[in-house]
C-alpha positions in Angstrom: -9.1 1.5 41.3 -8.3 1.2 37.6 -10.5 -1.3 35.7 -8.6 -4.2 34.3 -8.4 -4.1 30.5 -8.9 -7.3 28.6 -5.9 -8.5 26.6 -6.1 -10.1 23.2 -5.6 -13.5 24.7 -8.5 -12.8 27.1 -10.7 -11.9 24.1 -9.9 -15.2 22.4 -10.5 -17.6 25.4 -13.3 -15.9 27.4 -16.8 -17.3 26.6 -19.0 -14.7 25.1 -21.7 -14.8 27.8 -19.0 -14.5 30.5 -17.5 -11.6 28.5 -20.9 -9.8 28.3 -21.4 -10.4 32.0 -18.0 -8.8 32.6 -19.1 -5.7 30.8 -22.3 -5.6 32.9 -20.3 -5.9 36.1 -17.9 -3.2 35.0 -14.9 -5.5 35.0 -14.5 -5.0 31.2 -14.4 -1.6 29.5 -16.4 -2.1 26.2 -14.5 0.8 24.6 -11.3 -1.2 24.8 -12.4 -4.4 23.1 -11.5 -5.2 19.5 -13.9 -5.3 16.6 -14.1 -9.1 16.5 -15.2 -9.4 20.1 -17.6 -6.4 19.8 -19.3 -8.1 16.9 -19.6 -11.3 18.8 -21.3 -9.3 21.6 -23.6 -7.6 19.1 -24.6 -10.9 17.5 -25.5 -12.4 20.9 -27.3 -9.3 22.1 -29.2 -8.9 18.8 -30.4 -12.5 18.9 -31.5 -11.9 22.5 -33.8 -9.1 21.4 -31.7 -6.0 22.2 -32.4 -2.9 20.1 -29.7 -0.9 18.3 -29.9 2.0 20.8 -29.6 -0.5 23.7 -26.5 -2.0 22.3 -25.1 1.4 21.4 -25.4 2.4 25.1 -24.2 -0.9 26.5 -21.1 -1.2 24.2 -20.4 2.6 24.3 -20.1 3.0 20.6 -22.0 4.9 17.9 -25.3 3.9 16.4 -23.7 3.6 13.0 -21.1 1.2 14.4 -23.9 -1.1 15.6 -25.6 -0.9 12.2 -22.4 -1.8 10.4 -21.7 -4.6 12.7 -25.2 -6.1 12.1 -24.8 -5.8 8.4 -21.4 -7.5 8.4 -22.7 -10.2 10.7 -25.6 -10.8 8.4 -23.3 -10.9 5.4 -21.1 -13.4 7.2 -24.1 -15.7 7.6 -25.1 -15.5 4.0 -25.1 -18.7 2.0 -24.7 -19.7 -1.7 -27.4 -22.1 -2.8 -26.1 -25.5 -3.8 -27.5 -29.1 -3.8 -25.5 -30.3 -0.8 -26.6 -27.3 1.3 -30.2 -28.0 0.4 -29.9 -31.6 1.4 -28.4 -30.7 4.8 -31.1 -28.1 5.5 -33.9 -30.5 4.5 -32.3 -33.3 6.6 -32.1 -30.9 9.6 -35.8 -29.9 9.0 -36.8 -33.5 8.9 -34.9 -34.4 12.0 -36.4 -31.6 14.0 -39.9 -32.4 12.7 -39.5 -36.0 13.9 -38.2 -34.8 17.3 -41.4 -32.6 17.7 -43.6 -35.4 16.6 -42.0 -37.9 19.0 -42.2 -35.4 21.9 -45.9 -34.9 21.3 -46.5 -38.6 21.1 -44.8 -39.1 24.4 -47.1 -36.5 25.9 -50.1 -38.2 24.3 -49.1 -41.7 25.6 -47.8 -40.6 29.0 -49.4 -41.2 32.4 -49.9 -37.5 33.2 -52.6 -35.3 31.7 -56.3 -35.5 31.0 -57.9 -37.4 28.1 -58.5 -34.1 26.4 -54.9 -33.0 26.7 -53.6 -36.4 25.5 -56.0 -36.2 22.5 -54.8 -32.7 21.7 -51.1 -33.8 21.9 -51.8 -36.8 19.5 -53.7 -34.5 17.1 -50.8 -32.0 17.1 -48.3 -34.9 16.4 -50.4 -35.9 13.4 -50.4 -32.2 12.2 -46.6 -32.1 12.5 -46.4 -35.3 10.5 -48.9 -34.1 7.9 -47.2 -30.7 7.5 -43.8 -32.3 7.1 -45.1 -34.5 4.3 -46.6 -31.4 2.6 -43.4 -29.4 2.9 -41.3 -32.3 1.5 -43.7 -32.5 -1.4 -43.5 -28.8 -2.0 -39.7 -29.0 -2.0 -39.7 -31.8 -4.5 -38.4 -34.4 -2.1 -41.5 -36.6 -2.4 -43.8 -37.0 -5.4 -47.1 -35.2 -5.3 -48.8 -38.5 -6.2 -52.3 -37.2 -6.7 -51.4 -34.4 -9.1 -48.8 -36.3 -11.1 -50.6 -39.5 -11.6 -54.0 -37.9 -12.3 -52.4 -35.6 -14.8 -50.8 -38.5 -16.6 -54.1 -40.4 -16.8 -56.3 -37.5 -18.0 -53.8 -35.6 -20.2 -52.3 -38.6 -21.8 -55.2 -41.0 -22.1 -54.4 -41.6 -25.7 -50.9 -42.8 -24.9 -50.7 -46.5 -24.8 -47.1 -46.6 -23.4 -48.6 -47.2 -20.0 -51.4 -49.7 -19.3 -53.9 -49.3 -16.5 -52.1 -52.0 -14.6 -48.8 -50.1 -14.9 -50.5 -47.0 -13.3 -51.8 -49.2 -10.5 -48.4 -50.7 -9.9 -46.9 -47.2 -9.9 -49.3 -46.0 -7.2 -48.5 -49.1 -5.1 -44.8 -48.4 -5.4 -45.2 -44.8 -4.2 -47.2 -46.0 -1.2 -44.6 -48.6 -0.3 -41.8 -46.0 -0.6 -43.5 -43.6 1.7 -44.0 -46.4 4.3 -40.4 -47.5 4.1 -39.3 -43.9 4.6 -41.4 -43.7 7.8 -43.6 -41.1 6.2 -47.0 -42.5 6.0 -48.4 -39.4 4.4 -51.5 -37.4 5.1 -55.0 -38.8 5.4 -56.0 -36.7 2.4 -53.2 -38.1 0.3 -54.1 -41.7 1.1 -57.8 -41.0 0.3 -56.8 -39.4 -3.0 -54.7 -42.5 -3.9 -57.5 -44.8 -3.0 -59.9 -42.8 -5.2 -57.4 -43.0 -8.2 -57.0 -46.8 -7.7 -60.8 -47.2 -7.5 -61.1 -45.2 -10.7 -58.5 -47.4 -12.4 -60.3 -50.5 -11.3 -63.5 -49.3 -12.9 -61.6 -48.4 -16.1 -60.2 -51.9 -16.1 -63.8 -53.3 -15.8 -65.0 -51.2 -18.6 -62.0 -52.1 -20.8 -62.7 -55.8 -20.1 -66.4 -55.4 -21.0 -65.5 -53.7 -24.2 -63.0 -56.3 -25.2 -65.3 -59.2 -24.4 -66.6 -61.1 -27.5 -70.2 -60.3 -28.3 -72.5 -63.4 -28.3 -75.1 -63.1 -31.0 -78.7 -63.3 -29.7 -80.8 -66.1 -30.9 -83.7 -65.3 -33.2 -86.9 -65.9 -31.4 -88.7 -66.6 -34.7 -86.3 -69.3 -35.8 -87.6 -72.7 -35.6 
């Protein structure tokens, strides 16, 4: 019995997984499919872990054809860097990180599992949160508060344009912004901010002491 050949209309409407299954079942002759459908098959099989020789044998085409298909598929997925694309990718990354963190927290607070397993899940949720903060800082989405503020203090200590109080208010603003964004930050970041604020408090005390009027001592020999 002659095998039915897929028509152009069949190529357009048949779901790709069903199409590949048709090739496996022998209902579809891979040598008769067009380039567009073949590349769709190559992309799915490649992502599924198939090697080039496996696809060559399955689709009954040459090794070079498979290589060219993969190169064209890769080129088709290429992107041109632009701010809007960066924002979308960062937003997608943040959304997935929150999903992972929420899932781990559900495991940690669920009824099933031992105390050790729940503790591990909660620790991993914290790690996801912490790594997300670090990644957003490295991408420039959040200020690296410790480095930026400390650099301003120690490399511009002669600059009077900012008072110690202004630096303290700036730190408080950064902390408030992180909390409103639902990104509490890592424990290390909070510790570093606290150390900076403590240092500023001590500098304030020293400044106040230096600016206080000096009371002359009474002469013990005066009558």
